[in-house]
C-alpha positions as semicolon CSV with decimal commas, in nm:
position;residue;x (nm);y (nm);z (nm)
1;M;-15,171;11,287;12,083
2;R;-15,127;11,623;12,212
3;G;-14,831;11,823;12,159
4;P;-14,637;12,069;12,408
5;L;-14,869;12,311;12,391
6;A;-15,154;12,081;12,572
7;M;-14,918;11,942;12,818
8;R;-14,825;12,279;12,939
9;R;-15,196;12,358;12,971
10;R;-15,256;12,041;13,167
11;L;-14,954;12,175;13,401
12;A;-15,139;12,500;13,442
13;T;-15,381;12,384;13,706
14;P;-15,611;12,647;13,891
15;A;-15,431;12,629;14,209
16;L;-15,086;12,672;14,015
17;S;-15,221;13,002;13,742
18;A;-15,325;13,073;14,014
19;A;-15,014;13,108;14,258
20;L;-14,847;13,228;13,911
21;L;-15,044;13,506;13,886
22;L;-15,007;13,665;14,243
23;P;-14,661;13,797;14,267
24;L;-14,771;13,988;13,926
25;A;-15,105;14,116;14,041
26;T;-14,964;14,219;14,374
27;A;-14,668;14,384;14,241
28;C;-14,891;14,591;13,972
29;G;-15,076;14,692;14,299
30;G;-15,426;14,863;14,285
31;A;-15,668;14,970;14,045
32;G;-15,469;15,360;13,971
33;G;-15,218;15,410;13,761
34;G;-15,263;15,290;13,344
35;A;-15,285;15,552;13,090
36;G;-15,068;15,780;13,303
37;G;-14,825;15,521;13,380
38;G;-14,885;15,402;13,744
39;P;-14,921;15,057;13,778
40;T;-15,199;14,857;13,695
41;K;-15,496;14,617;13,838
42;T;-15,430;14,264;13,694
43;V;-15,807;14,091;13,700
44;T;-15,827;13,723;13,577
45;V;-16,169;13,625;13,434
46;T;-16,174;13,219;13,465
47;V;-16,334;12,997;13,139
48;G;-16,414;12,704;13,214
49;Y;-16,498;12,487;12,884
50;Q;-16,464;12,125;12,754
51;S;-16,207;12,088;12,469
52;K;-16,328;11,767;12,343
53;T;-16,681;11,862;12,377
54;I;-16,620;11,984;12,035
55;N;-16,928;12,152;11,977
56;T;-16,834;12,415;12,221
57;V;-16,578;12,520;12,043
58;T;-16,681;12,857;11,950
59;A;-16,705;12,950;12,307
60;G;-16,416;12,732;12,445
61;T;-16,116;12,518;12,247
62;L;-16,125;12,741;11,874
63;L;-16,212;13,074;12,084
64;R;-15,887;13,001;12,312
65;S;-15,650;12,910;12,011
66;L;-15,708;13,196;11,809
67;G;-15,687;13,426;12,093
68;Y;-16,018;13,633;12,001
69;F;-16,162;13,676;12,361
70;E;-15,775;13,818;12,497
71;E;-15,780;14,074;12,215
72;E;-16,107;14,204;12,272
73;L;-16,035;14,253;12,709
74;A;-15,659;14,392;12,526
75;A;-15,847;14,661;12,408
76;R;-16,081;14,708;12,718
77;G;-15,775;14,667;12,973
78;R;-15,619;14,997;12,758
79;T;-15,908;15,201;12,774
80;E;-15,947;15,118;13,133
81;G;-15,608;15,091;13,284
82;V;-15,649;14,744;13,369
83;T;-15,427;14,423;13,303
84;Y;-15,661;14,156;13,176
85;R;-15,561;13,773;13,214
86;V;-15,714;13,498;13,098
87;D;-15,741;13,129;13,308
88;W;-15,859;12,879;13,057
89;Q;-15,997;12,567;13,287
90;D;-16,076;12,231;13,079
91;Y;-16,310;11,959;13,173
92;A;-16,425;11,657;13,052
93;T;-16,808;11,726;13,153
94;G;-17,040;12,007;13,240
95;A;-17,092;11,926;13,579
96;P;-16,724;12,004;13,783
97;I;-16,768;12,345;13,557
98;T;-17,104;12,396;13,785
99;A;-16,947;12,268;14,096
100;Q;-16,673;12,513;14,013
101;M;-16,905;12,829;13,943
102;T;-17,120;12,747;14,208
103;A;-16,820;12,790;14,455
104;G;-16,733;13,162;14,262
105;K;-16,431;12,972;14,077
106;I;-16,550;13,027;13,733
107;D;-16,685;13,307;13,571
108;I;-16,796;13,194;13,247
109;G;-16,883;12,814;13,123
110;S;-16,952;12,614;12,835
111;M;-17,231;12,278;12,845
112;G;-17,437;12,079;12,720
113;D;-17,827;12,131;12,791
114;F;-17,888;11,885;13,054
115;P;-17,613;11,993;13,255
116;L;-17,726;12,377;13,215
117;L;-18,066;12,297;13,391
118;L;-17,873;12,170;13,685
119;N;-17,620;12,475;13,649
120;A;-17,905;12,688;13,679
121;A;-18,064;12,473;13,965
122;R;-17,738;12,447;14,161
123;G;-17,663;12,794;14,078
124;K;-17,988;12,891;14,250
125;E;-17,974;12,676;14,563
126;L;-17,646;12,748;14,688
127;K;-17,689;13,123;14,570
128;Q;-17,485;13,173;14,321
129;P;-17,726;13,228;14,053
130;T;-17,663;13,178;13,664
131;A;-17,765;13,308;13,357
132;L;-17,786;13,112;12,997
133;V;-17,624;13,376;12,759
134;S;-17,607;13,233;12,428
135;V;-17,549;12,892;12,251
136;T;-17,247;12,769;12,104
137;G;-17,306;12,430;11,876
138;Y;-17,699;12,318;11,824
139;N;-17,839;12,035;11,649
140;L;-18,246;12,046;11,569
141;R;-18,299;11,701;11,555
142;G;-18,073;11,557;11,862
143;G;-17,833;11,438;11,625
144;L;-17,499;11,555;11,871
145;N;-17,604;11,222;12,116
146;T;-17,509;10,831;11,966
147;V;-17,546;10,491;12,118
148;V;-17,300;10,284;12,002
149;V;-17,160;9,909;12,057
150;A;-16,826;9,758;11,994
151;P;-16,753;9,679;11,611
152;D;-16,797;9,296;11,671
153;S;-17,140;9,316;11,873
154;K;-17,473;9,158;11,761
155;L;-17,651;9,398;11,956
156;E;-17,818;9,627;11,647
157;S;-18,082;9,820;11,821
158;L;-18,233;9,954;12,178
159;A;-18,437;9,678;12,200
160;D;-18,126;9,437;12,195
161;L;-17,996;9,662;12,496
162;R;-18,253;9,516;12,758
163;G;-18,095;9,391;13,047
164;R;-17,741;9,513;12,938
165;K;-17,470;9,716;13,085
166;V;-17,477;10,058;12,923
167;S;-17,215;10,335;12,997
168;T;-17,329;10,700;12,989
169;S;-17,267;10,991;13,224
170;V;-17,571;11,030;13,384
171;G;-17,705;11,430;13,411
172;S;-17,576;11,499;13,085
173;A;-17,735;11,530;12,737
174;A;-17,604;11,189;12,643
175;D;-17,863;11,038;12,918
176;G;-18,117;11,210;12,820
177;T;-18,124;11,086;12,520
178;L;-18,072;10,747;12,608
179;T;-18,331;10,825;12,863
180;R;-18,567;10,926;12,611
181;A;-18,494;10,679;12,393
182;L;-18,552;10,363;12,611
183;Q;-18,910;10,498;12,708
184;R;-18,940;10,502;12,373
185;A;-18,914;10,143;12,299
186;G;-19,110;10,032;12,605
187;I;-18,785;9,998;12,802
188;D;-18,769;10,138;13,190
189;P;-18,409;10,332;13,145
190;E;-18,399;10,295;13,507
191;K;-18,466;9,865;13,559
192;G;-18,446;9,755;13,201
193;I;-18,092;9,800;13,208
194;H;-17,788;9,811;13,401
195;K;-17,681;10,169;13,391
196;L;-17,321;10,273;13,453
197;N;-17,261;10,639;13,588
198;Q;-16,879;10,703;13,402
199;Q;-16,696;10,978;13,278
200;P;-16,691;10,938;12,848
201;S;-16,310;10,798;12,824
202;V;-16,402;10,583;13,100
203;G;-16,716;10,473;12,964
204;A;-16,499;10,434;12,597
205;S;-16,254;10,183;12,753
206;A;-16,551;9,989;12,948
207;L;-16,751;9,941;12,536
208;Q;-16,401;9,823;12,475
209;A;-16,322;9,607;12,749
210;G;-16,679;9,405;12,742
211;S;-16,734;9,591;13,083
212;A;-16,990;9,766;12,911
213;D;-17,215;9,647;12,651
214;A;-17,314;10,010;12,488
215;L;-17,215;10,346;12,524
216;S;-17,429;10,654;12,527
217;Q;-17,234;10,942;12,422
218;F;-17,224;11,295;12,330
219;V;-17,010;11,464;12,049
220;A;-16,754;11,368;11,949
221;W;-16,716;11,028;12,127
222;P;-16,930;10,841;11,921
223;G;-16,800;10,992;11,606
224;Q;-16,424;10,927;11,714
225;L;-16,479;10,552;11,824
226;A;-16,649;10,477;11,508
227;F;-16,405;10,671;11,296
228;E;-16,111;10,432;11,475
229;G;-16,246;10,104;11,430
230;R;-16,387;10,069;11,796
231;A;-16,751;10,150;11,802
232;K;-17,031;10,116;11,573
233;A;-17,396;10,281;11,611
234;V;-17,652;10,128;11,674
235;Y;-17,902;10,468;11,782
236;D;-17,895;10,794;11,623
237;G;-18,056;11,076;11,868
238;A;-18,161;11,261;11,587
239;E;-18,412;10,985;11,584
240;L;-18,591;11,129;11,895
241;N;-18,648;11,480;11,707
242;L;-18,590;11,676;11,974
243;P;-18,370;11,993;11,954
244;T;-18,014;11,938;12,132
245;F;-17,752;12,218;12,211
246;H;-17,434;12,288;12,466
247;G;-17,469;12,682;12,556
248;V;-17,250;12,965;12,756
249;T;-17,346;13,014;13,102
250;V;-17,208;13,317;13,342
251;R;-17,256;13,405;13,688
252;R;-17,502;13,642;13,762
253;K;-17,251;13,817;14,015
254;F;-16,965;13,800;13,772
255;A;-17,178;13,935;13,477
256;G;-17,301;14,216;13,704
257;E;-17,010;14,320;13,832
258;R;-16,836;14,321;13,486
259;P;-17,087;14,304;13,191
260;G;-16,816;14,441;12,977
261;V;-16,555;14,160;12,999
262;L;-16,949;13,951;12,930
263;D;-16,958;14,146;12,611
264;D;-16,632;14,085;12,497
265;F;-16,665;13,714;12,567
266;L;-16,969;13,733;12,314
267;K;-16,825;13,934;12,066
268;A;-16,512;13,684;12,060
269;Q;-16,760;13,423;12,035
270;R;-16,960;13,511;11,763
271;R;-16,621;13,552;11,573
272;A;-16,499;13,259;11,647
273;T;-16,833;13,134;11,505
274;D;-16,781;13,349;11,149
275;Y;-16,427;13,204;11,123
276;L;-16,565;12,860;11,167
277;R;-16,808;12,879;10,924
278;T;-16,622;13,046;10,665
279;R;-16,289;12,856;10,711
280;P;-16,443;12,522;10,854
281;V;-16,135;12,271;10,755
282;A;-15,881;12,536;10,912
283;A;-16,086;12,520;11,221
284;A;-16,129;12,172;11,240
285;E;-15,754;12,110;11,188
286;S;-15,688;12,410;11,457
287;V;-15,942;12,197;11,705
288;A;-15,753;11,862;11,585
289;K;-15,415;12,012;11,714
290;E;-15,504;12,141;12,018
291;T;-15,748;11,835;12,130
292;G;-15,559;11,539;11,957
293;L;-15,868;11,415;11,807
294;P;-15,887;11,330;11,443
295;A;-15,940;11,605;11,209
296;E;-16,207;11,372;11,069
297;V;-16,406;11,345;11,354
298;V;-16,393;11,718;11,428
299;Y;-16,511;11,803;11,138
300;L;-16,783;11,562;11,080
301;Y;-16,926;11,744;11,356
302;N;-16,798;12,097;11,281
303;G;-16,764;12,059;10,883
304;A;-16,959;12,296;10,660
305;N;-17,228;12,009;10,657
306;G;-17,134;11,865;11,008
307;I;-17,373;11,752;11,268
308;A;-17,370;12,072;11,482
309;A;-17,468;12,435;11,350
310;F;-17,356;12,736;11,478
311;D;-17,557;13,013;11,553
312;P;-17,497;13,225;11,943
313;A;-17,850;13,299;11,910
314;L;-18,108;13,136;12,202
315;R;-18,342;13,067;11,893
316;P;-18,697;12,956;12,071
317;E;-18,718;12,617;11,958
318;L;-18,382;12,538;12,152
319;I;-18,550;12,703;12,482
320;A;-18,837;12,517;12,385
321;A;-18,670;12,183;12,424
322;L;-18,485;12,296;12,751
323;K;-18,809;12,350;12,903
324;E;-18,872;11,989;12,771
325;D;-18,574;11,886;12,951
326;V;-18,677;11,976;13,325
327;P;-18,887;11,660;13,375
328;V;-18,649;11,407;13,265
329;L;-18,402;11,552;13,499
330;K;-18,696;11,522;13,800
331;A;-18,784;11,268;13,711
332;A;-18,376;11,103;13,781
333;G;-18,403;11,314;14,105
334;L;-18,155;11,534;13,940
335;V;-18,341;11,876;14,018
336;G;-18,662;12,032;14,109
337;D;-18,857;12,313;13,967
338;V;-18,626;12,511;13,729
339;D;-18,727;12,876;13,599
340;V;-18,603;12,836;13,266
341;D;-18,724;13,146;13,146
342;A;-18,571;13,311;13,432
343;F;-18,232;13,134;13,370
344;V;-18,225;13,225;13,038
345;D;-18,113;13,592;12,962
346;P;-18,072;13,744;12,661
347;A;-18,006;14,133;12,685
348;P;-17,603;14,099;12,729
349;L;-17,626;13,891;12,330
350;E;-17,861;14,155;12,218
351;R;-17,632;14,438;12,373
352;A;-17,263;14,286;12,238
353;V;-17,378;14,097;11,914
354;R;-17,638;14,352;11,767
355;D;-17,595;14,264;11,389
356;A;-17,552;13,839;11,416
357;A;-17,801;13,694;11,197
358;Y;-17,753;13,322;11,074
359;P;-17,960;13,110;10,909
360;K;-18,070;12,775;11,028
361;A;-17,846;12,483;10,946
362;A;-17,979;12,386;10,575
363;A;-18,033;11,953;10,507
364;A;-17,676;11,792;10,545
365;R;-17,503;11,675;10,137
366;P;-17,269;11,410;10,120
367;E;-16,911;11,575;10,138
368;L;-16,604;11,476;10,032
369;W;-16,250;11,518;10,181
370;L;-15,903;11,426;10,011
371;K;-15,572;11,393;10,093
372;G;-15,367;11,708;10,109
373;Q;-15,647;11,893;10,060
374;D;-15,770;12,214;10,242
375;T;-16,131;12,229;10,089
376;T;-16,399;11,968;10,046
377;A;-16,641;11,901;9,788
378;S;-17,014;11,833;9,825
379;F;-17,283;11,684;9,662
380;D;-17,619;11,636;9,586
381;S;-17,655;11,237;9,615
382;P;-17,482;10,984;9,769
383;R;-17,423;10,851;9,450
384;E;-17,241;11,110;9,313
385;L;-17,016;11,103;9,629
386;L;-16,977;10,716;9,624
387;K;-16,862;10,814;9,238
388;A;-16,581;11,064;9,356
389;A;-16,473;10,889;9,630
390;K;-16,347;10,525;9,373
391;G;-15,996;10,554;9,309
392;A;-15,964;10,857;9,506
393;D;-15,689;10,912;9,780
394;V;-15,987;10,942;9,983
395;R;-15,913;11,147;10,376
396;A;-16,296;11,126;10,464
397;A;-16,590;11,113;10,297
398;Y;-16,930;11,189;10,478
399;V;-17,304;11,085;10,397
400;P;-17,646;11,210;10,573
401;D;-17,857;10,912;10,721
402;A;-18,102;10,854;10,495
403;L;-18,377;10,877;10,755
404;T;-18,236;11,190;10,990
405;G;-18,019;11,368;10,795
406;T;-17,771;11,319;11,068
407;L;-17,417;11,333;10,858
408;W;-17,229;10,967;10,956
409;F;-16,854;10,831;10,795
410;A;-16,977;10,690;10,457
411;D;-16,748;10,361;10,455
412;K;-16,879;10,348;10,885
413;A;-17,222;10,331;10,722
414;V;-17,481;10,061;10,626
415;W;-17,601;10,030;10,234
416;V;-17,894;9,970;10,098
417;A;-17,955;9,979;9,730
418;D;-18,290;10,003;9,607
419;G;-18,320;10,015;9,231
420;S;-18,082;10,296;9,099
421;E;-18,072;10,439;9,402
422;L;-17,795;10,384;9,708
423;R;-17,876;10,532;10,032
424;A;-17,639;10,510;10,379
425;F;-17,811;10,468;10,700
426;L;-17,598;10,502;11,035
427;T;-17,757;10,236;11,239
428;P;-17,823;9,874;11,104
429;A;-18,209;9,902;11,233
430;G;-18,248;10,213;10,987
431;A;-18,152;10,021;10,720
432;K;-18,353;9,679;10,830
433;G;-18,671;9,921;10,847
434;Y;-18,602;10,092;10,477
435;V;-18,541;9,681;10,349
436;A;-18,823;9,585;10,523
437;Q;-19,050;9,813;10,346
438;H;-18,917;9,867;9,997
439;A;-18,917;9,550;9,796
440;G;-18,612;9,485;9,585
441;A;-18,424;9,715;9,827
442;R;-18,075;9,532;10,006
443;A;-17,824;9,587;10,268
444;V;-17,433;9,640;10,053
445;G;-17,113;9,710;10,158
446;Y;-16,936;10,001;10,137
447;E;-16,689;9,901;9,892
448;E;-16,985;9,719;9,694
449;A;-17,189;10,024;9,727
450;V;-16,877;10,243;9,586
451;G;-16,866;9,974;9,267
452;L;-17,268;10,002;9,189
453;A;-17,237;10,397;9,199
454;S;-17,014;10,358;8,950
455;A;-17,181;10,084;8,746
456;A;-17,400;10,178;8,466
457;G;-17,788;10,113;8,501
458;P;-17,971;10,088;8,791
459;A;-17,775;9,945;9,114
460;S;-17,972;9,634;9,174
């Protein structure tokens, strides 16, 4: 799945990267010279990111592939007589990034909301304080986290998970979603299920092998498993109606010593955000190439109508949601008190990106991506999408959940015909709930839905 470039990046471990840089830095000498033709100082900036957590791409995978941070640093280096190098370190979750930051080995990192709180707590405990300085991707309802089961599983709702083995990554945003969702369903999140603390890839394998009954994970694992026919959704995190997001954290010592470098990172992130918003298909293809993820899955989350919205701003509603996350982590014994207001530092973003203004994400619209096309088409209703898909060479069709608005693959959704209307649901429970409340409504398969969309008269 990964190309030669990705292979070279796997081989470039932090230790090897440091070893390769050492002779060069030593040969270049100290900080003198530069413009006058003498030796220059080499400064390495280490960035921790999660390549497959694709709503962090504007501070990770996409930013790295575009080279914007390196461009900003090169301009700074010419002025200062310094050679800046970026060491990108890829991780599966936020926990190891925090471990490296509190050891002084990573300067800037990106991670989800729950891991950000752990980052704040560990940084304070270990006297390597950190600060949240920007946001990458977010969903104001919480739709970035999903609970899935095997495609042939009889489990269809959270209630069905009672007493079952559920894989998640403890301390992650997905674990937070699982905990809250179970509580709302009247299930003790610790005693009502058998929770398996596993890395996302391990959990995905466990689900496929049958050693886990369900998997609660963050973007892009649920979408990838569903797209590949290896899972179906039973719970949409957007049902919580609580914002979830990923953000950028920095070691305060580094930010104090090199504020200009942090400014450059935030400027570069803003440029990557603009690229993603104006060229969503190209951005999805780029991220897919770098990560090995299907481009159709990347676009589900990062596309024009994707589940994730992108805006570096530290929105008040996101910070408020972060404060609501603290009691969940405290109850799990993962943190004590966390001073969120002290952790959040808007000053660097305000200083570096003065004129950025992005609107809140609008309601998602059905969207069709045809094979061989570098643009997509959006529609006013699911029916119009299905009509356009009939007989077409479809690469991917996306439709918002009728209850939460979370975008999902049209051929993986649960469809309901209600008179002339065709509605899509991410989960069987959502569809069953709708049918139970609407006389005459009935569940239909995707192919039947496509046929009904093109038929004249009411779809009943």
